[in-house]
Each structure stands twice: as structure tokens, then as C-alpha cells.
Biopython code that builds the backbone (N, CA, C, O; Angstrom):
import numpy as np
from Bio.PDB.StructureBuilder import StructureBuilder

atoms = [
    (1, "MET", "N", (-6.565, -9.857, 3.984)),
    (1, "MET", "CA", (-8.046, -9.047, 4.069)),
    (1, "MET", "C", (-7.908, -8.796, 6.230)),
    (1, "MET", "O", (-7.867, -7.861, 7.030)),
    (2, "PHE", "N", (-7.895, -9.735, 6.244)),
    (2, "PHE", "CA", (-8.525, -9.739, 8.148)),
    (2, "PHE", "C", (-6.802, -9.584, 9.018)),
    (2, "PHE", "O", (-6.638, -9.394, 10.223)),
    (3, "ASP", "N", (-5.428, -9.775, 7.687)),
    (3, "ASP", "CA", (-4.378, -9.565, 8.567)),
    (3, "ASP", "C", (-4.153, -10.714, 10.040)),
    (3, "ASP", "O", (-3.543, -10.425, 11.070)),
    (4, "ILE", "N", (-4.872, -12.080, 9.718)),
    (4, "ILE", "CA", (-4.794, -12.999, 10.474)),
    (4, "ILE", "C", (-3.974, -14.000, 10.567)),
    (4, "ILE", "O", (-4.384, -14.873, 9.803)),
    (5, "ASN", "N", (-2.833, -14.401, 11.213)),
    (5, "ASN", "CA", (-1.800, -15.556, 10.923)),
    (5, "ASN", "C", (-1.923, -16.853, 11.799)),
    (5, "ASN", "O", (-2.747, -16.966, 12.706)),
    (6, "GLY", "N", (-1.094, -17.739, 11.466)),
    (6, "GLY", "CA", (-2.149, -18.776, 11.755)),
    (6, "GLY", "C", (-2.498, -19.100, 13.661)),
    (6, "GLY", "O", (-3.543, -19.438, 14.217)),
    (7, "TRP", "N", (-1.661, -18.925, 14.003)),
    (7, "TRP", "CA", (-1.867, -18.775, 15.576)),
    (7, "TRP", "C", (-3.161, -17.949, 16.077)),
    (7, "TRP", "O", (-4.011, -18.204, 16.930)),
    (8, "GLU", "N", (-2.966, -16.833, 15.184)),
    (8, "GLU", "CA", (-4.461, -15.899, 15.694)),
    (8, "GLU", "C", (-5.938, -16.698, 15.131)),
    (8, "GLU", "O", (-6.921, -16.743, 15.870)),
    (9, "LEU", "N", (-5.950, -17.285, 13.798)),
    (9, "LEU", "CA", (-6.753, -18.551, 13.871)),
    (9, "LEU", "C", (-6.918, -19.837, 14.044)),
    (9, "LEU", "O", (-7.830, -20.497, 13.544)),
    (10, "LEU", "N", (-5.846, -20.343, 14.922)),
    (10, "LEU", "CA", (-6.122, -21.169, 15.589)),
    (10, "LEU", "C", (-6.311, -21.139, 16.893)),
    (10, "LEU", "O", (-6.257, -22.273, 17.369)),
    (11, "LEU", "N", (-6.616, -19.875, 18.075)),
    (11, "LEU", "CA", (-6.983, -18.594, 18.717)),
    (11, "LEU", "C", (-8.768, -18.641, 18.206)),
    (11, "LEU", "O", (-9.570, -18.903, 19.102)),
    (12, "LEU", "N", (-9.154, -18.457, 17.197)),
    (12, "LEU", "CA", (-10.225, -18.152, 17.004)),
    (12, "LEU", "C", (-11.159, -18.984, 17.085)),
    (12, "LEU", "O", (-12.325, -18.731, 17.389)),
    (13, "GLY", "N", (-10.484, -20.505, 16.691)),
    (13, "GLY", "CA", (-11.124, -21.596, 16.525)),
    (13, "GLY", "C", (-11.223, -22.266, 17.809)),
    (13, "GLY", "O", (-12.251, -22.848, 18.156)),
    (14, "LEU", "N", (-10.494, -22.217, 18.304)),
    (14, "LEU", "CA", (-10.360, -22.636, 20.215)),
    (14, "LEU", "C", (-12.400, -21.964, 20.559)),
    (14, "LEU", "O", (-13.526, -22.461, 20.547)),
    (15, "LEU", "N", (-11.753, -20.596, 20.819)),
    (15, "LEU", "CA", (-12.777, -19.789, 21.402)),
    (15, "LEU", "C", (-14.061, -20.274, 20.512)),
    (15, "LEU", "O", (-15.133, -20.124, 21.099)),
    (16, "ALA", "N", (-14.131, -20.772, 19.334)),
    (16, "ALA", "CA", (-15.453, -21.181, 18.642)),
    (16, "ALA", "C", (-15.867, -21.916, 18.859)),
    (16, "ALA", "O", (-17.078, -22.125, 18.789)),
    (17, "ILE", "N", (-14.961, -22.691, 19.250)),
    (17, "ILE", "CA", (-15.768, -24.409, 20.075)),
    (17, "ILE", "C", (-15.612, -24.501, 21.684)),
    (17, "ILE", "O", (-16.069, -25.329, 22.472)),
    (18, "LEU", "N", (-14.903, -23.498, 21.867)),
    (18, "LEU", "CA", (-15.431, -23.352, 23.758)),
    (18, "LEU", "C", (-17.077, -22.181, 23.441)),
    (18, "LEU", "O", (-18.204, -22.641, 23.625)),
    (19, "ILE", "N", (-16.891, -21.024, 23.067)),
    (19, "ILE", "CA", (-18.297, -20.608, 23.064)),
    (19, "ILE", "C", (-19.401, -21.350, 22.510)),
    (19, "ILE", "O", (-20.476, -21.031, 23.018)),
    (20, "LEU", "N", (-19.463, -22.217, 21.649)),
    (20, "LEU", "CA", (-20.774, -22.661, 20.712)),
    (20, "LEU", "C", (-20.599, -23.860, 21.216)),
    (20, "LEU", "O", (-21.686, -24.431, 21.122)),
    (21, "GLY", "N", (-19.561, -24.787, 21.865)),
    (21, "GLY", "CA", (-20.088, -26.304, 21.979)),
    (21, "GLY", "C", (-19.927, -27.080, 20.708)),
    (21, "GLY", "O", (-20.471, -26.879, 19.622)),
    (22, "PRO", "N", (-19.001, -28.084, 21.089)),
    (22, "PRO", "CA", (-18.964, -29.439, 19.716)),
    (22, "PRO", "C", (-20.350, -29.517, 19.097)),
    (22, "PRO", "O", (-20.399, -29.890, 17.925)),
    (23, "GLU", "N", (-21.960, -29.088, 19.987)),
    (23, "GLU", "CA", (-22.712, -29.797, 18.908)),
    (23, "GLU", "C", (-23.158, -28.923, 17.824)),
    (23, "GLU", "O", (-23.284, -29.340, 16.673)),
    (24, "ARG", "N", (-23.408, -27.666, 18.186)),
    (24, "ARG", "CA", (-23.284, -26.214, 17.296)),
    (24, "ARG", "C", (-22.453, -26.129, 16.551)),
    (24, "ARG", "O", (-22.932, -25.916, 15.437)),
    (25, "LEU", "N", (-21.058, -26.197, 16.537)),
    (25, "LEU", "CA", (-20.098, -25.637, 15.882)),
    (25, "LEU", "C", (-20.359, -26.289, 14.540)),
    (25, "LEU", "O", (-19.755, -25.564, 13.749)),
    (26, "PRO", "N", (-20.819, -27.072, 13.994)),
    (26, "PRO", "CA", (-21.118, -27.705, 12.422)),
    (26, "PRO", "C", (-21.822, -26.826, 11.754)),
    (26, "PRO", "O", (-21.551, -26.362, 10.646)),
    (27, "GLU", "N", (-23.297, -26.447, 12.840)),
    (27, "GLU", "CA", (-24.345, -25.987, 12.127)),
    (27, "GLU", "C", (-24.087, -24.359, 12.104)),
    (27, "GLU", "O", (-24.879, -23.642, 11.492)),
    (28, "TYR", "N", (-22.813, -23.734, 12.875)),
    (28, "TYR", "CA", (-22.545, -22.332, 12.679)),
    (28, "TYR", "C", (-21.240, -22.615, 11.293)),
    (28, "TYR", "O", (-20.949, -21.767, 10.450)),
    (29, "ALA", "N", (-20.869, -23.473, 11.354)),
    (29, "ALA", "CA", (-19.744, -23.899, 10.126)),
    (29, "ALA", "C", (-20.130, -23.543, 8.871)),
    (29, "ALA", "O", (-19.510, -22.773, 8.138)),
    (30, "ALA", "N", (-21.656, -24.372, 8.495)),
    (30, "ALA", "CA", (-22.498, -24.670, 8.062)),
    (30, "ALA", "C", (-22.466, -23.256, 7.096)),
    (30, "ALA", "O", (-21.892, -22.906, 6.065)),
    (31, "LYS", "N", (-23.644, -22.533, 8.274)),
    (31, "LYS", "CA", (-24.202, -21.065, 8.163)),
    (31, "LYS", "C", (-23.007, -20.561, 7.294)),
    (31, "LYS", "O", (-23.202, -20.669, 6.083)),
    (32, "PHE", "N", (-21.939, -20.089, 7.632)),
    (32, "PHE", "CA", (-20.602, -19.148, 7.834)),
    (32, "PHE", "C", (-20.225, -19.415, 6.467)),
    (32, "PHE", "O", (-20.190, -18.438, 5.719)),
    (33, "GLY", "N", (-19.769, -21.203, 5.723)),
    (33, "GLY", "CA", (-20.052, -21.250, 4.459)),
    (33, "GLY", "C", (-20.883, -20.723, 3.315)),
    (33, "GLY", "O", (-20.602, -20.270, 2.205)),
    (34, "LYS", "N", (-21.902, -20.920, 3.915)),
    (34, "LYS", "CA", (-23.350, -20.316, 3.408)),
    (34, "LYS", "C", (-22.987, -18.828, 2.516)),
    (34, "LYS", "O", (-23.032, -18.367, 1.375)),
    (35, "PHE", "N", (-22.565, -18.428, 4.059)),
    (35, "PHE", "CA", (-22.610, -16.916, 3.550)),
    (35, "PHE", "C", (-21.326, -17.010, 3.127)),
    (35, "PHE", "O", (-21.436, -16.220, 2.190)),
    (36, "VAL", "N", (-20.080, -17.391, 3.080)),
    (36, "VAL", "CA", (-19.487, -16.764, 2.406)),
    (36, "VAL", "C", (-19.434, -16.993, 0.375)),
    (36, "VAL", "O", (-18.978, -16.295, -0.530)),
    (37, "ARG", "N", (-20.140, -18.296, 0.417)),
    (37, "ARG", "CA", (-20.150, -18.525, -0.773)),
    (37, "ARG", "C", (-21.755, -17.351, -1.331)),
    (37, "ARG", "O", (-22.053, -16.988, -2.469)),
    (38, "GLN", "N", (-22.168, -17.177, -0.559)),
    (38, "GLN", "CA", (-23.463, -15.979, -0.747)),
    (38, "GLN", "C", (-22.646, -15.036, -1.234)),
    (38, "GLN", "O", (-22.686, -14.908, -2.457)),
    (39, "ALA", "N", (-22.029, -14.445, -0.733)),
    (39, "ALA", "CA", (-20.619, -12.600, -0.787)),
    (39, "ALA", "C", (-20.388, -13.536, -2.056)),
    (39, "ALA", "O", (-21.422, -13.982, -2.552)),
    (40, "ARG", "N", (-19.159, -13.908, -2.666)),
    (40, "ARG", "CA", (-18.783, -14.394, -3.704)),
    (40, "ARG", "C", (-19.221, -14.529, -4.595)),
    (40, "ARG", "O", (-18.552, -14.048, -5.510)),
    (41, "SER", "N", (-20.318, -15.092, -4.958)),
    (41, "SER", "CA", (-21.776, -15.016, -5.521)),
    (41, "SER", "C", (-22.070, -13.445, -5.772)),
    (41, "SER", "O", (-21.892, -13.029, -6.917)),
    (42, "MET", "N", (-22.490, -12.583, -4.814)),
    (42, "MET", "CA", (-22.536, -11.033, -5.389)),
    (42, "MET", "C", (-21.963, -10.432, -5.503)),
    (42, "MET", "O", (-22.412, -9.416, -6.033)),
    (43, "ALA", "N", (-20.389, -10.423, -5.130)),
    (43, "ALA", "CA", (-19.229, -10.138, -6.008)),
    (43, "ALA", "C", (-19.134, -9.943, -7.565)),
    (43, "ALA", "O", (-19.367, -9.161, -8.487)),
    (44, "ASP", "N", (-18.669, -11.101, -7.258)),
    (44, "ASP", "CA", (-18.967, -11.657, -8.712)),
    (44, "ASP", "C", (-20.321, -10.949, -9.803)),
    (44, "ASP", "O", (-20.140, -10.584, -10.965)),
    (45, "ARG", "N", (-21.292, -10.911, -9.249)),
    (45, "ARG", "CA", (-22.648, -10.768, -10.204)),
    (45, "ARG", "C", (-22.369, -9.029, -10.443)),
    (45, "ARG", "O", (-22.605, -8.439, -11.498)),
    (46, "ALA", "N", (-21.797, -8.384, -9.149)),
    (46, "ALA", "CA", (-21.609, -6.850, -9.463)),
    (46, "ALA", "C", (-20.540, -6.753, -10.115)),
    (46, "ALA", "O", (-20.622, -5.934, -11.030)),
    (47, "LYS", "N", (-18.846, -7.636, -9.942)),
    (47, "LYS", "CA", (-18.605, -7.497, -11.031)),
    (47, "LYS", "C", (-19.056, -7.439, -12.631)),
    (47, "LYS", "O", (-18.595, -6.615, -13.420)),
    (48, "GLN", "N", (-19.848, -8.261, -12.909)),
    (48, "GLN", "CA", (-20.364, -8.528, -14.215)),
    (48, "GLN", "C", (-21.592, -7.891, -15.025)),
    (48, "GLN", "O", (-22.026, -7.845, -16.176)),
    (49, "GLN", "N", (-21.942, -7.349, -13.518)),
    (49, "GLN", "CA", (-23.266, -5.834, -13.904)),
    (49, "GLN", "C", (-22.268, -5.014, -14.188)),
    (49, "GLN", "O", (-22.395, -4.463, -15.282)),
    (50, "LEU", "N", (-21.199, -4.705, -13.509)),
    (50, "LEU", "CA", (-20.063, -3.745, -13.737)),
    (50, "LEU", "C", (-19.511, -3.663, -15.300)),
    (50, "LEU", "O", (-19.533, -2.603, -15.925)),
    (51, "LYS", "N", (-19.058, -4.793, -15.808)),
    (51, "LYS", "CA", (-18.421, -4.847, -16.854)),
    (51, "LYS", "C", (-19.322, -4.221, -17.941)),
    (51, "LYS", "O", (-18.994, -3.297, -18.685)),
    (52, "ASP", "N", (-20.522, -4.873, -17.917)),
    (52, "ASP", "CA", (-22.029, -4.617, -18.764)),
    (52, "ASP", "C", (-22.178, -3.503, -19.011)),
    (52, "ASP", "O", (-22.213, -3.043, -20.152)),
    (53, "GLU", "N", (-22.301, -2.838, -17.912)),
    (53, "GLU", "CA", (-22.823, -1.634, -18.014)),
    (53, "GLU", "C", (-21.739, -0.181, -18.475)),
    (53, "GLU", "O", (-22.074, 0.939, -18.861)),
    (54, "MET", "N", (-19.977, -0.936, -18.174)),
    (54, "MET", "CA", (-19.360, 0.202, -18.923)),
    (54, "MET", "C", (-18.763, -0.030, -20.369)),
    (54, "MET", "O", (-18.064, 0.768, -20.994)),
    (55, "GLY", "N", (-19.356, -1.814, -20.947)),
    (55, "GLY", "CA", (-19.470, -1.347, -22.205)),
    (55, "GLY", "C", (-17.964, -2.339, -22.595)),
    (55, "GLY", "O", (-17.285, -2.709, -21.637)),
    (56, "PRO", "N", (-17.426, -2.802, -24.340)),
    (56, "PRO", "CA", (-16.258, -3.181, -24.600)),
    (56, "PRO", "C", (-15.264, -2.219, -24.068)),
    (56, "PRO", "O", (-14.467, -2.511, -23.177)),
    (57, "GLU", "N", (-15.334, -1.135, -24.610)),
    (57, "GLU", "CA", (-14.116, -0.286, -24.140)),
    (57, "GLU", "C", (-13.245, 0.094, -23.005)),
    (57, "GLU", "O", (-12.263, 0.780, -22.721)),
    (58, "PHE", "N", (-14.387, -0.957, -22.357)),
    (58, "PHE", "CA", (-13.262, -0.803, -20.990)),
    (58, "PHE", "C", (-12.642, -2.217, -20.190)),
    (58, "PHE", "O", (-12.079, -2.286, -19.097)),
    (59, "SER", "N", (-12.991, -3.362, -21.228)),
    (59, "SER", "CA", (-12.643, -5.028, -21.847)),
    (59, "SER", "C", (-10.898, -4.815, -21.259)),
    (59, "SER", "O", (-10.285, -5.301, -20.309)),
    (60, "ASP", "N", (-10.542, -3.898, -22.293)),
    (60, "ASP", "CA", (-8.649, -4.015, -22.349)),
    (60, "ASP", "C", (-8.365, -3.644, -21.325)),
    (60, "ASP", "O", (-7.409, -4.240, -20.828)),
    (61, "VAL", "N", (-8.979, -2.548, -20.507)),
    (61, "VAL", "CA", (-7.883, -2.070, -19.690)),
    (61, "VAL", "C", (-7.229, -2.758, -18.801)),
    (61, "VAL", "O", (-7.822, -3.340, -17.892)),
    (62, "ASP", "N", (-5.924, -2.786, -18.941)),
    (62, "ASP", "CA", (-5.233, -3.161, -17.503)),
    (62, "ASP", "C", (-5.486, -2.385, -16.008)),
    (62, "ASP", "O", (-5.034, -1.270, -15.746)),
    (63, "TRP", "N", (-6.078, -2.983, -15.342)),
    (63, "TRP", "CA", (-6.611, -2.621, -13.813)),
    (63, "TRP", "C", (-5.259, -2.397, -13.244)),
    (63, "TRP", "O", (-4.869, -1.265, -12.959)),
    (64, "ARG", "N", (-4.398, -3.670, -13.041)),
    (64, "ARG", "CA", (-3.607, -3.676, -12.255)),
    (64, "ARG", "C", (-2.311, -2.867, -12.188)),
    (64, "ARG", "O", (-1.539, -2.832, -11.229)),
    (65, "ALA", "N", (-2.152, -2.017, -13.726)),
    (65, "ALA", "CA", (-1.359, -0.460, -13.698)),
    (65, "ALA", "C", (-2.061, 0.594, -13.162)),
    (65, "ALA", "O", (-1.740, 1.771, -13.320)),
    (66, "TYR", "N", (-2.991, 0.216, -12.546)),
    (66, "TYR", "CA", (-3.490, 1.437, -11.887)),
    (66, "TYR", "C", (-3.666, 1.007, -10.151)),
    (66, "TYR", "O", (-4.133, 1.803, -9.336)),
    (67, "ASP", "N", (-3.249, -0.243, -9.831)),
    (67, "ASP", "CA", (-3.730, -0.178, -8.810)),
    (67, "ASP", "C", (-2.484, 0.506, -7.373)),
    (67, "ASP", "O", (-1.422, -0.110, -7.463)),
    (68, "PRO", "N", (-2.468, 1.171, -6.634)),
    (68, "PRO", "CA", (-1.939, 2.160, -5.498)),
    (68, "PRO", "C", (-0.723, 1.146, -5.573)),
    (68, "PRO", "O", (0.277, 1.308, -6.272)),
    (69, "ARG", "N", (-1.040, -0.188, -4.531)),
    (69, "ARG", "CA", (0.162, -0.692, -3.916)),
    (69, "ARG", "C", (1.373, -1.153, -4.680)),
    (69, "ARG", "O", (2.391, -1.723, -4.288)),
    (70, "GLN", "N", (0.917, -0.676, -6.121)),
    (70, "GLN", "CA", (2.456, -1.262, -6.795)),
    (70, "GLN", "C", (3.288, 0.161, -6.700)),
    (70, "GLN", "O", (4.504, -0.009, -6.603)),
    (71, "TYR", "N", (2.856, 1.504, -6.712)),
    (71, "TYR", "CA", (3.827, 1.998, -6.339)),
    (71, "TYR", "C", (4.304, 2.887, -4.729)),
    (71, "TYR", "O", (4.086, 4.002, -4.254)),
    (72, "ASP", "N", (5.237, 1.338, -4.199)),
    (72, "ASP", "CA", (6.279, 1.210, -3.412)),
    (72, "ASP", "C", (7.364, 2.044, -3.264)),
    (72, "ASP", "O", (8.354, 1.596, -3.843)),
    (73, "PRO", "N", (7.629, 3.597, -2.430)),
    (73, "PRO", "CA", (8.317, 3.983, -2.439)),
    (73, "PRO", "C", (9.929, 3.451, -2.613)),
    (73, "PRO", "O", (10.798, 3.963, -3.319)),
    (74, "ARG", "N", (10.026, 2.352, -1.805)),
    (74, "ARG", "CA", (11.344, 1.572, -1.764)),
    (74, "ARG", "C", (11.801, 1.043, -2.953)),
    (74, "ARG", "O", (12.940, 1.020, -3.419)),
    (75, "LYS", "N", (10.525, 0.528, -3.474)),
    (75, "LYS", "CA", (10.708, 0.058, -4.926)),
    (75, "LYS", "C", (11.017, 0.656, -5.973)),
    (75, "LYS", "O", (11.605, 0.039, -6.860)),
    (76, "ILE", "N", (10.609, 2.350, -6.154)),
    (76, "ILE", "CA", (10.913, 2.902, -6.861)),
    (76, "ILE", "C", (12.137, 3.711, -6.621)),
    (76, "ILE", "O", (12.567, 4.367, -7.570)),
    (77, "VAL", "N", (12.685, 3.748, -5.607)),
    (77, "VAL", "CA", (13.938, 3.654, -4.808)),
    (77, "VAL", "C", (15.212, 2.677, -5.512)),
    (77, "VAL", "O", (16.155, 3.006, -6.231)),
    (78, "ARG", "N", (14.957, 1.869, -5.182)),
    (78, "ARG", "CA", (15.823, 0.253, -5.712)),
    (78, "ARG", "C", (15.692, 0.167, -7.025)),
    (78, "ARG", "O", (16.609, -0.252, -7.732)),
    (79, "ASP", "N", (14.278, 0.643, -7.605)),
    (79, "ASP", "CA", (14.747, 0.401, -9.142)),
    (79, "ASP", "C", (15.347, 1.424, -9.727)),
    (79, "ASP", "O", (15.920, 1.058, -10.753)),
    (80, "ALA", "N", (15.483, 2.831, -9.450)),
    (80, "ALA", "CA", (16.105, 3.571, -9.837)),
    (80, "ALA", "C", (17.934, 3.795, -9.447)),
    (80, "ALA", "O", (18.777, 4.200, -10.248)),
    (81, "LEU", "N", (18.155, 3.423, -8.109)),
    (81, "LEU", "CA", (19.196, 3.037, -7.898)),
    (81, "LEU", "C", (20.157, 1.937, -8.927)),
    (81, "LEU", "O", (21.364, 1.997, -9.163)),
    (82, "ALA", "N", (19.009, 0.816, -9.483)),
    (82, "ALA", "CA", (19.713, -0.338, -10.210)),
    (82, "ALA", "C", (19.893, -0.075, -11.202)),
    (82, "ALA", "O", (20.861, -0.661, -11.687)),
    (83, "SER", "N", (19.357, 0.638, -11.880)),
    (83, "SER", "CA", (19.167, 0.795, -13.194)),
    (83, "SER", "C", (20.373, 1.737, -13.866)),
    (83, "SER", "O", (20.832, 2.569, -13.083)),
    (84, "PRO", "N", (20.949, 1.723, -15.207)),
    (84, "PRO", "CA", (22.142, 2.750, -15.445)),
    (84, "PRO", "C", (22.054, 3.441, -15.728)),
    (84, "PRO", "O", (21.309, 3.451, -16.708)),
    (85, "PRO", "N", (22.557, 4.651, -15.362)),
    (85, "PRO", "CA", (22.417, 5.827, -16.068)),
    (85, "PRO", "C", (22.336, 6.251, -17.184)),
    (85, "PRO", "O", (23.294, 5.952, -17.897)),
    (86, "ASP", "N", (21.315, 7.031, -17.785)),
    (86, "ASP", "CA", (21.378, 7.219, -18.987)),
    (86, "ASP", "C", (22.618, 8.030, -19.853)),
    (86, "ASP", "O", (23.388, 8.882, -19.411)),
    (87, "GLU", "N", (22.553, 7.551, -21.037)),
    (87, "GLU", "CA", (23.740, 7.663, -21.654)),
    (87, "GLU", "C", (23.700, 9.405, -22.374)),
    (87, "GLU", "O", (24.783, 9.979, -22.486)),
    (88, "ASP", "N", (22.689, 9.975, -22.723)),
    (88, "ASP", "CA", (22.593, 11.354, -22.663)),
    (88, "ASP", "C", (22.561, 11.889, -21.609)),
    (88, "ASP", "O", (21.845, 12.874, -21.790)),
    (89, "TYR", "N", (22.958, 11.872, -20.364)),
    (89, "TYR", "CA", (23.016, 12.812, -19.689)),
    (89, "TYR", "C", (24.496, 13.067, -19.444)),
    (89, "TYR", "O", (25.380, 12.212, -19.494)),
    (90, "ALA", "N", (24.620, 14.162, -19.212)),
    (90, "ALA", "CA", (26.070, 15.173, -19.148)),
    (90, "ALA", "C", (25.832, 16.103, -18.124)),
    (90, "ALA", "O", (24.880, 16.882, -18.101)),
    (91, "PRO", "N", (26.933, 15.984, -17.070)),
    (91, "PRO", "CA", (26.385, 17.008, -16.297)),
    (91, "PRO", "C", (26.937, 18.114, -16.903)),
    (91, "PRO", "O", (27.721, 18.003, -17.846)),
    (92, "SER", "N", (26.484, 19.516, -16.293)),
    (92, "SER", "CA", (27.049, 20.510, -16.690)),
    (92, "SER", "C", (28.054, 21.153, -15.374)),
    (92, "SER", "O", (27.898, 21.193, -14.153)),
    (93, "PRO", "N", (28.978, 21.548, -16.166)),
    (93, "PRO", "CA", (30.806, 21.941, -15.691)),
    (93, "PRO", "C", (30.052, 23.049, -14.272)),
    (93, "PRO", "O", (30.788, 22.777, -13.324)),
    (94, "ALA", "N", (29.281, 23.808, -13.898)),
    (94, "ALA", "CA", (28.662, 24.314, -13.402)),
    (94, "ALA", "C", (27.693, 23.726, -12.078)),
    (94, "ALA", "O", (27.094, 24.421, -11.257)),
    (95, "ALA", "N", (27.752, 22.018, -12.164)),
    (95, "ALA", "CA", (27.055, 21.606, -11.157)),
    (95, "ALA", "C", (28.231, 20.967, -10.295)),
    (95, "ALA", "O", (28.201, 20.681, -9.098)),
    (96, "ASP", "N", (29.057, 20.847, -11.012)),
    (96, "ASP", "CA", (30.904, 20.470, -9.608)),
    (96, "ASP", "C", (31.100, 21.825, -8.879)),
    (96, "ASP", "O", (31.906, 21.959, -7.958)),
    (97, "LYS", "N", (30.260, 22.882, -9.381)),
    (97, "LYS", "CA", (30.383, 23.985, -8.297)),
    (97, "LYS", "C", (30.113, 24.469, -7.430)),
    (97, "LYS", "O", (29.329, 25.213, -8.018)),
    (98, "PRO", "N", (29.974, 24.975, -5.775)),
    (98, "PRO", "CA", (29.006, 25.098, -5.010)),
    (98, "PRO", "C", (28.388, 26.531, -4.920)),
    (98, "PRO", "O", (28.981, 27.524, -4.498)),
    (99, "VAL", "N", (27.076, 26.483, -5.394)),
    (99, "VAL", "CA", (26.453, 27.197, -5.597)),
    (99, "VAL", "C", (26.832, 28.743, -4.590)),
    (99, "VAL", "O", (26.944, 29.836, -5.143)),
    (100, "SER", "N", (26.998, 28.543, -2.966)),
    (100, "SER", "CA", (27.476, 29.442, -2.418)),
    (100, "SER", "C", (28.457, 28.396, -1.168)),
    (100, "SER", "O", (28.432, 27.214, -0.825)),
    (101, "THR", "N", (29.225, 29.568, -0.805)),
    (101, "THR", "CA", (30.163, 28.987, 0.692)),
    (101, "THR", "C", (29.736, 28.957, 1.883)),
    (101, "THR", "O", (29.919, 30.029, 2.460)),
    (102, "PRO", "N", (29.144, 28.020, 2.612)),
    (102, "PRO", "CA", (28.307, 27.614, 3.637)),
    (102, "PRO", "C", (29.285, 28.912, 4.810)),
    (102, "PRO", "O", (30.465, 28.673, 5.065)),
    (103, "LYS", "N", (28.853, 29.715, 5.176)),
    (103, "LYS", "CA", (29.373, 30.454, 6.322)),
    (103, "LYS", "C", (29.530, 29.574, 7.814)),
    (103, "LYS", "O", (28.839, 28.634, 8.208)),
    (104, "GLY", "N", (30.291, 30.009, 8.247)),
    (104, "GLY", "CA", (30.829, 28.997, 9.554)),
    (104, "GLY", "C", (30.373, 29.782, 10.959)),
    (104, "GLY", "O", (30.535, 30.993, 11.105)),
    (105, "HIS", "N", (29.898, 29.086, 11.767)),
    (105, "HIS", "CA", (29.778, 30.092, 12.925)),
    (105, "HIS", "C", (30.700, 30.708, 13.955)),
    (105, "HIS", "O", (31.559, 30.144, 14.633)),
    (106, "ASP", "N", (30.318, 32.077, 13.932)),
    (106, "ASP", "CA", (31.665, 32.579, 15.393)),
    (106, "ASP", "C", (30.449, 32.280, 16.245)),
    (106, "ASP", "O", (29.251, 32.423, 16.000)),
    (107, "PRO", "N", (31.373, 31.621, 17.795)),
    (107, "PRO", "CA", (30.986, 32.612, 18.630)),
    (107, "PRO", "C", (30.815, 33.513, 19.604)),
    (107, "PRO", "O", (30.179, 33.689, 20.643)),
    (108, "SER", "N", (31.662, 34.059, 18.859)),
    (108, "SER", "CA", (31.783, 35.467, 19.702)),
    (108, "SER", "C", (31.015, 36.571, 18.840)),
    (108, "SER", "O", (31.161, 37.792, 18.892)),
    (109, "VAL", "N", (30.240, 35.893, 18.110)),
    (109, "VAL", "CA", (28.596, 36.768, 17.445)),
    (109, "VAL", "C", (27.302, 36.586, 18.135)),
    (109, "VAL", "O", (26.849, 35.458, 17.939)),
    (110, "PRO", "N", (26.538, 37.365, 18.908)),
    (110, "PRO", "CA", (25.185, 36.664, 19.314)),
    (110, "PRO", "C", (24.884, 35.723, 17.674)),
    (110, "PRO", "O", (25.456, 35.561, 16.597)),
    (111, "THR", "N", (23.691, 35.320, 18.325)),
    (111, "THR", "CA", (23.112, 34.239, 17.643)),
    (111, "THR", "C", (21.590, 35.131, 17.488)),
    (111, "THR", "O", (20.856, 35.397, 18.439)),
    (112, "PRO", "N", (21.327, 35.520, 15.990)),
    (112, "PRO", "CA", (20.541, 36.366, 15.450)),
    (112, "PRO", "C", (18.898, 35.725, 15.574)),
    (112, "PRO", "O", (18.363, 34.699, 15.154)),
    (113, "TRP", "N", (18.245, 37.369, 16.692)),
    (113, "TRP", "CA", (16.952, 36.388, 17.358)),
    (113, "TRP", "C", (15.929, 37.284, 16.615)),
    (113, "TRP", "O", (16.456, 38.328, 16.233)),
    (114, "ASP", "N", (14.925, 37.200, 16.376)),
    (114, "ASP", "CA", (13.278, 37.616, 15.708)),
    (114, "ASP", "C", (12.910, 37.598, 16.657)),
    (114, "ASP", "O", (13.103, 36.588, 17.333)),
    (115, "SER", "N", (12.191, 38.706, 17.197)),
    (115, "SER", "CA", (11.063, 38.522, 18.041)),
    (115, "SER", "C", (9.646, 38.411, 17.905)),
    (115, "SER", "O", (8.758, 37.955, 18.625)),
    (116, "GLU", "N", (9.685, 38.994, 16.704)),
    (116, "GLU", "CA", (8.228, 39.069, 15.962)),
    (116, "GLU", "C", (7.610, 37.352, 15.304)),
    (116, "GLU", "O", (6.536, 36.979, 14.831)),
    (117, "ALA", "N", (9.035, 36.611, 15.614)),
    (117, "ALA", "CA", (8.703, 35.261, 14.863)),
    (117, "ALA", "C", (8.082, 34.299, 15.921)),
    (117, "ALA", "O", (7.625, 33.185, 15.665)),
    (118, "THR", "N", (8.134, 34.933, 17.230)),
    (118, "THR", "CA", (7.979, 33.982, 18.675)),
    (118, "THR", "C", (6.325, 34.251, 19.071)),
    (118, "THR", "O", (5.835, 33.720, 20.068)),
]
sb = StructureBuilder()
sb.init_structure("model")
sb.init_model(0)
sb.init_chain("A")
sb.init_seg("    ")
for serial, (resi, resn, name, xyz) in enumerate(atoms, 1):
    if name == "N":
        sb.init_residue(resn, " ", resi, " ")
    sb.init_atom(name, np.array(xyz, "f"), 0.0, 1.0, " ", f" {name:<3s}", serial, name[0])
structure = sb.get_structure()
């Protein structure tokens, strides 16, 4: 959620001890714990209210299937490369032939220039 690693959390704890002092730290820790419990309670109530309002037809929806975080392009490409090719797939004979032959650069010919393009 906040993307805080262990060292940053330790540093924040030390700063809290220095700023608040050891005599007020338990009081503020209790207030923070109460705030977290209230926020969790509010989120649970909102979730229950949403389920009640949406009705029973939405209770069987798999919401994880709609999570955009599962659509990682690297995972999609990795899965596509790891899966075996389709048995019905047969490349056409024309697929082996190039559509057009690339032309080489001739240094004796000046490079084409479009004065209206710039």
C-alpha cells in the first residue's frame, strides 16, 4: 500500500520516538491502532452495504478475473511462448515469400528530401 520496506519502517519508528518522546509514544500508538480498527470497520461496512445494494446476482462474480494487475504484458508473452502451437495452424505457402524486396541504399543518388515536411 505505502511501499515501505523494513529499513524505512525502522527509520520512521526511530523518528517517532525522537519526535514524540518515550512518554507520549504509547498514547499515540494506541490512537493509531484505534484509527486502523475504525478504518477497517468502515471498509467492511461499505463492502457489506455494496453487496446488499447490488443484490444476489453479483455475489457469484469472480472479481479477481477483472483485476487489471493480472494482465502483465511480460506474463502474457511468457505464457504465449511457453504454450505449444495450435495443431490446426498451418502456415500458407505464401507466408514464406517476402512481400517486397527491400531496396539497398545507393550512395551516388541524393537522399530524397521533402521541403514541405519540415
